[in-house]
Structure formats: C-alpha cells, structure tokens
Phi, psi and omega in degrees: 000127183282139171277132188228148172240128180230138175266137170280116178239171187293319180249352185193159177272127178253133173275137177244002172287106189273344194221159160284166175276175182235144183290333173213122185264108176298351175284350184228344182197170175294134180231164175299160185281162172262109173307136183263143169297315173063204185286353177283337173073179172224134175216112188238121171250102191284348172296344178260006183111192186293159179249131176299336186285339182238159173225163182276129172281144184313136183136202183295135186296149171267127181251173187228144180200193180298337176265359181114204177288138183245115178252093188252138177243146173210017174205157170311149178061022172269143179200076175299122190221145177240140186225138177294147181279334178241172185243156168250158174237090201066157180158191184231134174236114175252119175237115179269110185216151172244121187284159185283137171278162171110145177290145181085000180246136182228134173252129188240140166239116188227135166258125184223140184251166174298323176277006169078031159284149186208137175226125178215164172239140184221123185257122176266133182298331183286340183240130185250014184231002181202161174230142182271146175231140184220150170230161176212164186224123169047048175064021181283109187277353179264346183251094178232043183252012185266067187253144179210135168264128180247124186301132177218140178265119177063065178305317184258353185253357184210150174280136176229155177269108176253136191229138169238117176248114193238110181241184182289345186250324187203158171248130178245126177255122183237155177230124183053036177095348186258123177294124175263327185207133173241126179242118189259150182304320181299339175281327179224067183300334185268349173221038174288131181296130189208026183228157187303136192233145169260151174255139176228134183227150180161170172255158176210158181268121186256327179248120176207160182301135178072008176274180182299125186294320185287324176296319181297317178297312180304312189283002175095002176125189182279129180303143185236104180256025179298332176253028170111175183291157176260121190246142167254147180235123178247105186286311183211158170221141177225127184235130178236133183262125179274345177052045169094006181236199173241020173209170180308127182282150177243019179266144182274081183284126177269308190202165169241143176224161177267119179282348173205195183260015185281327184078003181286155176304318182293345186266349189283120173277126183252110185265118184269159183295337180274002179099353184274160177234145180222179180229175187283162178288149177285144178298144175276349173215152185067175176206176178294336189241352183276167177224119176212168179242157182208134178285152176222183175292345177242312183206173178214128177214159180230125175215141173231133182216176177262119176286131190265348196215167186217174182209164172212148184218138178254162184277111168194210185262142185248136175281143177263349185293155185253160175238188181268157187274170176271169179244161171202159174216154174205184182220140184223158176237123184259129185229085180291156176218155183249006180282169182287345177211160171211152174250130186271178183293340174276356180092004184276146179254131180245135181227146169229151184243192175300129188200157176261014173217168183249134190235132169244121171243154184209155175228138179240150171225169177115205184242158181206136173260163180298343183266000177099344173291167181127189184226153176206160173238132186236134168244127184237141177242129175245126181280177187295140176208173183287313174235118176303127171295156175276167179307326181290321179295319174297323174299321177291334172302317175301313175303313182296329177302326190260332193262350177291317179291329179296318194252321178284332181236057181267172166265115178268000000 
C-alpha cells in the first residue's frame, strides 16, 4: 500500500509529499556510508541486457530486450524500478528513454539522497508534448513549488535523451542535448539539493479505481490495460560523478559520509581509496544562508526560508531499497497571473523570462495547523508556452512533484 499526502485546495487536491522515505536519515542519526560512483562512472547499454551498476527494487521485474530495459505495468500499485548501487555527489545523468503511454501511467527519472534531497523528471503517459522537472530539499514537504514543464516532441512514441547536469551552483535539465531549464543555487539558496544521490528509473501506475482522486486526475485518469501493458523503454544510462565539484572527478573516490546533521554540501566527507578525506568545492555563486535572485534559461525567483534539519553519517555498508513517505497537508488559495512577473503578499518578486519551458513558482503566507486547516495566499507566475495549463493542470503539476517518488520508487 502506497503512502499519500494531499493538500485541500480551492479547485483541486494538491499532493505535498515530495519524497520517498529513507531507511536511515542522516539528519537524525549516524547512517551507513554512500558508496561512490567516483571516476569510473556508469555506462549502461540496456539493449545488451542488465547492467551491474544498477539493481532491481523488489516488486515487478524489469525485463530486457532489443529496445533496452523494459519497465511495463498492467495493474495498480506496480512500479518496476532500477536503482544505482552507488551515489554521485553532484554530477551528470543521461538517460535515453521512451516513456510509457496511456492515462494513469507515469515514467520517472529520480535522483534521491538519504536526507531526501531530490531532483526528478516525470513523464505523464496522458501527455505527449512535455515532461515535468522538479527539485526538493531535505524532505521539506511544504515546499513543492519548483516546477518546470520541458517541451518534448512525441514523448511516448519515440526515444529521447534526458540529461540532468547538477553542479554546486546550478541544475540544468536538457532534452536531446538542448538545455530547457536552468535552476540556480542563488534562486533557492536554502533548499538547493546538495547531498549524495542515487539514480532511480521506472514506470508506475498513478491512476486506478478506488485510488487517490487527486493523483488520478493529475495522471490523466484511470489507467486502462484492456489492450495490454503500458511499457517504458530505457535504452541507455550514463552517470558521471563530480565528487563535490562541477566537473567529472579524476579522483578514486570510495564513499561519501555526512560530517554532521546539517545535510549541507560542506558537511559531506569525500573518502578516497588511499584513505584520505576531502570536502566539496565551495559554490562560486550564492550560499547556504544568503538570499538572492538570478535569472536562468527558464525562470528566476527569490525565496528565503529556514532550514529545519541537519545530519550525520558513519562509514559502512548502505542499503539501496526505498521506503514509504511521510505525509503532510495544508491549504492554499491560487491566484494565477500571465504577466512576466508577480509580487506575492510577502513582497517577494517572481519573474520569468523568454524560455522554452514552463515554470511555476509560488509563495504562501498565513497560518496552518497540523491537520491542514488554516489560511494561505499563493501567487503564481506562468511563463510563455504553447498551451497555458488550467488551474487544475497546474495543481496536477504539484501532485506530480511529490508522487513520482512515492509510487515509482516505493518499498514494496
């Protein structure tokens, strides 16, 4: 059974669970080390069969054929998933993938850390012209506003190369070699993903009878398998570890550990095979505690918040299996605008420029209780796009931000 988090909204239920759970949270306790990808990298051609660098998460099996690794679903609660055995600490991930078609089915590419930093791409089978990009930090389930739609031609009918290039300063999302969105540390200084991450890929069933109504709506409806399973194909994967920097490492890195309970990049210990230890490069722009604005190819935003958690990790063996997420609820009121900038009730300015992707940012103010009651005001800016999403679609984007990791990368 999957764990779900839903926000009650004026027009739609929004999901706020942004992460899967972790078997050991370095924000709260000493945890095993993360084995490092290091300078050897990962290069998998799934048309030749399984790859030793990735393993299957318990559940329906991933199969292999001429089109690569096949993550096929034909019933509710299925999520055939591959996960990397080792982690990167900043790096580049390239996935050649054809998304699974059909309403109610989602194909996901997720980078996820032990302290629940997350970067993901989510392809809805009900949509054939874009893929969603999202980021989260340290399991913060109230901040699910870093959303971007990246245009893709024939999402489910053709294979495309999706790239996430993650450095100490920025994250670039690319489709077929073209950068579609850039998110800078300076845009989100307090919640920039910055801890070692594993890669997870696979398809999952989001819409099914008696399932969560909000999630089903986001996924385009109830999945229909009357004509057979819906299959995603992963042709190849390439992973490059930057080992705390902004380019491929030439160091023989053994593993990563957390030096304290902050979860910050500067706390991560990089253990080399020769027994020495080093730390990450300092960001060249922005900082963990500053708040500034910076334009990008997709959006520019300024937000300041308080980091709530910290972490520690010890050196030993790490489990790669996922667990179920925690839950949270809140209440929001959405006020969209089509102008190039909008100022929220807190006086913060969110701006969008000329772009080939759609970015939605929001800020909430007001009060909230643990049971989800309370009041909030939200200001949303949507950049230019071919077809402007409805408020329901925008709400669905928020659901996608939280639920790919919930269902696609679950503990079965």
